[in-house]
C-alpha positions in Angstrom: 6.1 -10.2 -25.8 9.8 -10.4 -26.8 8.8 -10.2 -30.6 6.1 -7.1 -29.9 9.0 -5.1 -27.4 11.3 -6.1 -30.7 9.2 -4.0 -32.9 8.6 -1.1 -30.4 12.5 -1.0 -30.5 12.4 -1.1 -34.6 10.2 1.0 -35.0 11.4 4.1 -32.7 14.7 3.9 -34.2 13.0 4.3 -37.8 11.5 6.7 -36.1 14.1 8.6 -35.3 16.2 7.5 -38.5 13.4 9.2 -40.5 11.2 11.8 -38.8 12.7 13.1 -35.7 9.9 15.6 -34.5 7.5 12.6 -34.3 10.0 10.2 -32.4 11.2 13.6 -29.9 7.1 14.1 -29.2 6.9 9.8 -29.0 9.8 10.2 -26.0 8.5 13.5 -24.5 5.5 11.8 -23.7 7.3 8.7 -22.6 9.9 10.4 -20.2 6.6 12.5 -18.7 5.5 8.7 -17.6 8.2 7.6 -16.3 8.7 10.4 -13.8 5.0 9.9 -12.4 5.6 6.1 -12.4 8.8 6.9 -10.5 7.1 9.6 -8.1 4.7 6.7 -8.1 6.7 4.1 -6.8 9.0 6.4 -4.3 4.7 7.8 -2.5 4.3 3.7 -2.4 7.6 2.6 -0.4 7.4 5.7 1.7 3.9 5.2 2.3 4.3 1.6 3.1 7.3 1.7 5.5 5.3 4.1 7.4 2.2 1.9 7.4 3.8 -0.7 8.9 6.1 0.8 11.8 1.6 1.7 12.1 0.9 -1.0 12.5 3.8 -2.0 14.3 3.4 0.7 16.8 -0.7 0.0 17.4 0.1 -3.3 18.0 2.1 -3.4 20.6 0.1 -0.8 22.0 -3.7 -2.3 22.0 -2.6 -5.8 21.1 -1.9 -7.2 24.1 -5.4 -6.3 25.2 -7.2 -7.6 22.3 -5.0 -11.2 22.9 -6.0 -11.2 26.9 -10.2 -10.4 25.6 -9.7 -13.2 23.0 -8.6 -15.3 25.8 -11.9 -14.3 28.4 -14.0 -14.7 25.8 -12.6 -18.3 25.0 -12.9 -19.5 29.0 -16.6 -17.7 29.3 -17.6 -20.2 26.1 -16.0 -23.5 27.0 
Protein backbone atom coordinates (compact mmCIF):
# COMPACT_ATOMS: atom_id res chain seq x y z
CA UNK A 1 0.00 0.00 0.00
CA UNK A 2 2.89 2.32 0.77
CA UNK A 3 4.38 1.66 -2.67
CA UNK A 4 1.05 2.39 -4.35
CA UNK A 5 0.81 5.68 -2.47
CA UNK A 6 4.32 6.61 -3.54
CA UNK A 7 3.52 5.79 -7.17
CA UNK A 8 0.36 7.91 -7.05
CA UNK A 9 2.26 10.79 -5.50
CA UNK A 10 5.00 10.52 -8.13
CA UNK A 11 2.33 10.37 -10.86
CA UNK A 12 0.66 13.52 -9.58
CA UNK A 13 3.99 15.33 -9.47
CA UNK A 14 4.75 14.22 -13.05
CA UNK A 15 1.32 15.39 -14.22
CA UNK A 16 1.85 18.73 -12.48
CA UNK A 17 5.20 19.22 -14.16
CA UNK A 18 4.36 18.00 -17.67
CA UNK A 19 0.61 18.45 -18.20
CA UNK A 20 -1.04 20.90 -15.87
CA UNK A 21 -4.51 20.62 -17.50
CA UNK A 22 -4.94 16.91 -16.67
CA UNK A 23 -3.58 17.53 -13.17
CA UNK A 24 -6.12 20.33 -12.62
CA UNK A 25 -8.97 18.09 -13.80
CA UNK A 26 -7.93 15.24 -11.51
CA UNK A 27 -7.44 17.54 -8.52
CA UNK A 28 -10.83 19.15 -9.16
CA UNK A 29 -12.50 15.73 -8.97
CA UNK A 30 -10.50 14.76 -5.86
CA UNK A 31 -11.39 18.01 -4.08
CA UNK A 32 -15.08 17.62 -4.95
CA UNK A 33 -15.08 14.06 -3.57
CA UNK A 34 -13.30 15.21 -0.40
CA UNK A 35 -15.94 17.92 0.13
CA UNK A 36 -18.74 15.35 -0.13
CA UNK A 37 -16.93 13.01 2.24
CA UNK A 38 -16.48 15.80 4.79
CA UNK A 39 -20.17 16.71 4.55
CA UNK A 40 -21.14 13.06 4.97
CA UNK A 41 -18.85 12.80 8.02
CA UNK A 42 -20.35 15.90 9.64
CA UNK A 43 -23.90 14.64 9.05
CA UNK A 44 -22.87 11.25 10.47
CA UNK A 45 -21.49 12.87 13.64
CA UNK A 46 -24.60 15.02 14.14
CA UNK A 47 -27.00 12.14 13.56
CA UNK A 48 -24.99 9.84 15.81
CA UNK A 49 -25.16 12.31 18.69
CA UNK A 50 -28.85 13.01 18.09
CA UNK A 51 -29.77 9.32 17.90
CA UNK A 52 -27.71 8.54 20.99
CA UNK A 53 -29.55 11.24 22.96
CA UNK A 54 -32.90 10.06 21.54
CA UNK A 55 -32.17 6.47 22.57
CA UNK A 56 -31.26 7.62 26.08
CA UNK A 57 -34.45 9.70 26.33
CA UNK A 58 -36.62 6.81 25.17
CA UNK A 59 -34.82 4.48 27.57
CA UNK A 60 -35.61 6.80 30.45
CA UNK A 61 -39.21 7.15 29.34
CA UNK A 62 -40.05 3.53 28.51
CA UNK A 63 -37.12 1.53 29.87
CA UNK A 64 -38.44 1.12 33.42
CA UNK A 65 -41.79 -0.19 32.19
CA UNK A 66 -40.10 -2.79 30.01
CA UNK A 67 -37.93 -3.94 32.94
CA UNK A 68 -41.01 -4.32 35.16
CA UNK A 69 -42.77 -6.37 32.46
CA UNK A 70 -39.71 -8.61 32.04
CA UNK A 71 -39.58 -9.24 35.79
CA UNK A 72 -43.29 -10.12 35.87
CA UNK A 73 -42.92 -12.52 32.95
CA UNK A 74 -39.89 -14.13 34.60
CA UNK A 75 -41.85 -14.63 37.85
CA UNK A 76 -44.80 -16.10 35.95
CA UNK A 77 -42.52 -18.61 34.16
CA UNK A 78 -40.94 -19.76 37.42
